[in-house]
DRENVEX-618896 format. One record per residue (C-alpha): residue number from 1; residue in one letter; x, y negated, z. Coordinates in nm, 4 decimals. Layout:
+-----+-----+----------+----------+----------+
!   n ! res !        X !        Y !        Z !
+-----+-----+----------+----------+----------+
! NUM !   A !        X !        Y !        Z !
...
+-----+-----+----------+----------+----------+
! end
This chain:
+-----+-----+----------+----------+----------+
!   n ! res !        X !        Y !        Z !
+-----+-----+----------+----------+----------+
!   1 !   M ! -10.5401 !  -0.0840 !   2.4000 !
!   2 !   T ! -10.5442 !   0.2681 !   2.5394 !
!   3 !   T ! -10.2849 !   0.3575 !   2.8015 !
!   4 !   A ! -10.0980 !   0.6884 !   2.7877 !
!   5 !   T ! -10.2826 !   0.8247 !   3.0940 !
!   6 !   A ! -10.6289 !   0.7221 !   2.9711 !
!   7 !   L ! -10.8498 !   0.9638 !   2.7811 !
!   8 !   C ! -10.7831 !   0.9597 !   2.4086 !
!   9 !   P ! -11.0382 !   0.7544 !   2.2123 !
!  10 !   C ! -11.0819 !   1.0436 !   1.9655 !
!  11 !   G ! -11.3073 !   1.2309 !   2.2078 !
!  12 !   S ! -11.0790 !   1.5305 !   2.2641 !
!  13 !   N ! -11.0962 !   1.4906 !   2.6456 !
!  14 !   K ! -10.7140 !   1.4921 !   2.6527 !
!  15 !   N ! -10.4907 !   1.2115 !   2.7721 !
!  16 !   F ! -10.3922 !   0.9736 !   2.4928 !
!  17 !   A ! -10.0243 !   1.0635 !   2.5529 !
!  18 !   D ! -10.1008 !   1.4327 !   2.4942 !
!  19 !   C ! -10.3272 !   1.3812 !   2.1951 !
!  20 !   C ! -10.3092 !   1.1020 !   1.9367 !
!  21 !   Q ! -10.0354 !   0.8773 !   2.0750 !
!  22 !   P !  -9.7456 !   1.0973 !   1.9468 !
!  23 !   L !  -9.9000 !   1.0899 !   1.5975 !
!  24 !   L !  -9.9493 !   0.7137 !   1.6001 !
!  25 !   A !  -9.5916 !   0.6696 !   1.7250 !
!  26 !   G !  -9.4565 !   0.8879 !   1.4413 !
!  27 !   E !  -9.3222 !   1.1493 !   1.6835 !
!  28 !   Q !  -9.5472 !   1.4229 !   1.5402 !
!  29 !   Q !  -9.7427 !   1.4956 !   1.2219 !
!  30 !   A ! -10.1040 !   1.6088 !   1.2180 !
!  31 !   E ! -10.1273 !   1.9857 !   1.1813 !
!  32 !   T ! -10.4869 !   1.9888 !   1.0557 !
!  33 !   A ! -10.7251 !   1.7598 !   0.8701 !
!  34 !   E ! -10.9369 !   1.7238 !   1.1837 !
!  35 !   Q ! -10.6342 !   1.6212 !   1.3877 !
!  36 !   L ! -10.5539 !   1.3557 !   1.1272 !
!  37 !   M ! -10.9177 !   1.2371 !   1.1323 !
!  38 !   R ! -10.9064 !   1.2043 !   1.5103 !
!  39 !   S ! -10.5726 !   1.0209 !   1.5018 !
!  40 !   R ! -10.7000 !   0.7809 !   1.2363 !
!  41 !   Y ! -11.0035 !   0.7056 !   1.4532 !
!  42 !   S ! -10.7670 !   0.6373 !   1.7443 !
!  43 !   A ! -10.5645 !   0.4119 !   1.5145 !
!  44 !   F ! -10.8812 !   0.2126 !   1.4424 !
!  45 !   C ! -10.9365 !   0.1811 !   1.8189 !
!  46 !   Q ! -10.5731 !   0.0753 !   1.8684 !
!  47 !   H ! -10.5724 !  -0.1640 !   1.5687 !
!  48 !   D ! -10.2791 !   0.0289 !   1.4224 !
!  49 !   V ! -10.2929 !  -0.0919 !   1.0621 !
!  50 !   D !  -9.9560 !   0.0604 !   0.9696 !
!  51 !   Y ! -10.0642 !   0.4113 !   1.0741 !
!  52 !   L ! -10.3910 !   0.3806 !   0.8834 !
!  53 !   I ! -10.2060 !   0.2825 !   0.5671 !
!  54 !   A !  -9.9357 !   0.5492 !   0.6127 !
!  55 !   T ! -10.1982 !   0.8247 !   0.6477 !
!  56 !   H ! -10.4108 !   0.7075 !   0.3544 !
!  57 !   H ! -10.3077 !   0.8881 !   0.0356 !
!  58 !   P ! -10.0686 !   0.6681 !  -0.1692 !
!  59 !   S ! -10.2869 !   0.7063 !  -0.4803 !
!  60 !   K ! -10.5637 !   0.5188 !  -0.2977 !
!  61 !   H ! -10.3588 !   0.2197 !  -0.1814 !
!  62 !   E ! -10.4713 !  -0.1292 !  -0.2853 !
!  63 !   H ! -10.2650 !  -0.4478 !  -0.2727 !
!  64 !   D ! -10.4856 !  -0.5993 !   0.0021 !
!  65 !   D ! -10.5187 !  -0.2918 !   0.2285 !
!  66 !   K ! -10.3513 !  -0.4588 !   0.5275 !
!  67 !   E ! -10.5702 !  -0.7676 !   0.5106 !
!  68 !   Q ! -10.8899 !  -0.5649 !   0.4624 !
!  69 !   L ! -10.8044 !  -0.3457 !   0.7610 !
!  70 !   R ! -10.7163 !  -0.6434 !   0.9786 !
!  71 !   Q ! -11.0528 !  -0.8028 !   0.9010 !
!  72 !   T ! -11.2378 !  -0.4807 !   0.9813 !
!  73 !   L ! -11.0468 !  -0.4312 !   1.3056 !
!  74 !   A ! -11.1085 !  -0.7906 !   1.4129 !
!  75 !   S ! -11.4846 !  -0.7617 !   1.3716 !
!  76 !   C ! -11.5511 !  -0.4109 !   1.5090 !
!  77 !   R ! -11.5009 !  -0.2329 !   1.8370 !
!  78 !   W ! -11.4965 !   0.1449 !   1.7911 !
!  79 !   L ! -11.6760 !   0.3242 !   2.0720 !
!  80 !   Q ! -11.7206 !   0.6951 !   2.0027 !
!  81 !   L ! -11.6264 !   0.9655 !   1.7572 !
!  82 !   K ! -11.8216 !   1.2868 !   1.7111 !
!  83 !   I ! -11.6923 !   1.5525 !   1.4734 !
!  84 !   V ! -11.9940 !   1.7148 !   1.3100 !
!  85 !   Q ! -11.8132 !   1.9744 !   1.0999 !
!  86 !   A ! -11.4643 !   2.0543 !   0.9732 !
!  87 !   L ! -11.4295 !   2.2731 !   0.6639 !
!  88 !   Q ! -11.0915 !   2.4192 !   0.5785 !
!  89 !   G ! -10.8131 !   2.1725 !   0.6578 !
!  90 !   Q ! -10.6237 !   2.4163 !   0.8759 !
!  91 !   A ! -10.2435 !   2.4268 !   0.8997 !
!  92 !   D ! -10.2162 !   2.6709 !   0.6060 !
!  93 !   D ! -10.4691 !   2.4884 !   0.3806 !
!  94 !   D ! -10.3948 !   2.2232 !   0.1173 !
!  95 !   S ! -10.7257 !   2.0390 !   0.1526 !
!  96 !   G ! -11.0083 !   1.9955 !   0.3953 !
!  97 !   T ! -11.3243 !   1.8045 !   0.4751 !
!  98 !   V ! -11.4250 !   1.6522 !   0.8066 !
!  99 !   E ! -11.7746 !   1.5196 !   0.8640 !
! 100 !   F ! -11.8063 !   1.2740 !   1.1506 !
! 101 !   I ! -12.0227 !   1.0131 !   1.3184 !
! 102 !   A ! -11.8512 !   0.7050 !   1.4593 !
! 103 !   V ! -12.0300 !   0.4564 !   1.6822 !
! 104 !   Y ! -11.9075 !   0.0990 !   1.6768 !
! 105 !   E ! -12.0087 !  -0.2448 !   1.7919 !
! 106 !   E ! -12.0196 !  -0.5467 !   1.5644 !
! 107 !   N ! -12.1718 !  -0.8836 !   1.6593 !
! 108 !   K ! -12.3036 !  -0.7329 !   1.9851 !
! 109 !   Q ! -12.5012 !  -0.4650 !   1.7972 !
! 110 !   L ! -12.4351 !  -0.0925 !   1.7957 !
! 111 !   F ! -12.3978 !   0.0839 !   1.4615 !
! 112 !   Q ! -12.3086 !   0.4331 !   1.3516 !
! 113 !   L ! -12.1125 !   0.5400 !   1.0497 !
! 114 !   C ! -12.1644 !   0.8922 !   0.9158 !
! 115 !   E ! -11.9028 !   1.0044 !   0.6677 !
! 116 !   K ! -11.7752 !   1.3201 !   0.5046 !
! 117 !   S ! -11.4021 !   1.2593 !   0.4652 !
! 118 !   S ! -11.1720 !   1.4439 !   0.2245 !
! 119 !   F ! -10.8129 !   1.5217 !   0.3179 !
! 120 !   I ! -10.5224 !   1.6560 !   0.1170 !
! 121 !   K ! -10.1938 !   1.8039 !   0.2288 !
! 122 !   E !  -9.8836 !   1.7257 !   0.0239 !
! 123 !   D !  -9.5256 !   1.8181 !   0.1141 !
! 124 !   G !  -9.6472 !   1.9443 !   0.4512 !
! 125 !   R !  -9.8213 !   1.6183 !   0.5423 !
! 126 !   W ! -10.1949 !   1.5505 !   0.5698 !
! 127 !   Y ! -10.3482 !   1.2394 !   0.4109 !
! 128 !   Y ! -10.6951 !   1.0878 !   0.4136 !
! 129 !   L ! -10.8098 !   1.0838 !   0.0530 !
! 130 !   D ! -11.1588 !   0.9325 !   0.0540 !
! 131 !   G ! -11.4995 !   0.9605 !   0.2119 !
! 132 !   I ! -11.8649 !   0.9791 !   0.1232 !
! 133 !   I ! -12.0939 !   0.7850 !   0.3521 !
! 134 !   S ! -12.4187 !   0.9646 !   0.4250 !
! 135 !   N ! -12.7039 !   0.7700 !   0.2651 !
! 136 !   S ! -12.9352 !   0.8632 !   0.5483 !
! 137 !   H ! -12.6996 !   0.7169 !   0.8089 !
! 138 !   Q ! -12.5138 !   0.4457 !   0.6192 !
! 139 !   A ! -12.3761 !   0.2103 !   0.8846 !
! 140 !   H ! -12.7139 !   0.1486 !   1.0373 !
! 141 !   A ! -12.7959 !   0.0254 !   1.3816 !
! 142 !   A ! -12.7624 !   0.3031 !   1.6339 !
! 143 !   K ! -13.0852 !   0.3599 !   1.8213 !
! 144 !   L ! -13.0041 !   0.4974 !   2.1623 !
! 145 !   G ! -13.2942 !   0.5842 !   2.3843 !
! 146 !   R ! -13.2794 !   0.4792 !   2.7473 !
! 147 !   N ! -13.2481 !   0.8435 !   2.8531 !
! 148 !   D ! -12.9872 !   0.9390 !   2.5884 !
! 149 !   P ! -12.6319 !   1.0040 !   2.7056 !
! 150 !   C ! -12.4265 !   0.6853 !   2.6962 !
! 151 !   W ! -12.1949 !   0.6392 !   2.3971 !
! 152 !   C ! -11.8974 !   0.5782 !   2.6289 !
! 153 !   G ! -11.8814 !   0.9416 !   2.7425 !
! 154 !   S ! -11.9411 !   0.8640 !   3.1109 !
! 155 !   G ! -12.1990 !   1.1410 !   3.1383 !
! 156 !   K ! -12.4565 !   0.8879 !   3.2591 !
! 157 !   K ! -12.7789 !   0.8010 !   3.0830 !
! 158 !   F ! -12.7534 !   0.4983 !   2.8527 !
! 159 !   K ! -12.9927 !   0.2959 !   3.0740 !
! 160 !   K ! -12.7710 !   0.3527 !   3.3829 !
! 161 !   C ! -12.4467 !   0.2730 !   3.2058 !
! 162 !   H ! -12.4376 !   0.0341 !   2.9082 !
! 163 !   G ! -12.8130 !  -0.0008 !   2.8484 !
+-----+-----+----------+----------+----------+
! end
């Protein structure tokens, strides 16, 4: 699990304590759809099932959400989040869309998930509504070239770091 002084898993280049940790702890609410997206990614990294359920719109809840999330979290290790585009979803908006690419490891293979997520704000609180997975990038094996930057954010080439 991420320590408070470590960089936040969401890729903001801020310390976890100054970024997503206060949201996951319930000390703050996300001000924008992108901030909620980032905090939800951090919750996946932290295996915080309760936060993921609390920030998923109540109309989308299923009776087995906790078990489904636990299974997903047990089988995947989330490695990197890249925000591609955020449309609307600012503090004064009622809805927004965040398109992202998430790199994860499952069964010692790297994959990437590309999704366009929809968010809605009700009673001053942002919720994840649903997402559309890009057909061209649907959870396929990530192909990193030896000279590509490493997924871990070290600044090193993949071959010199995790390659």
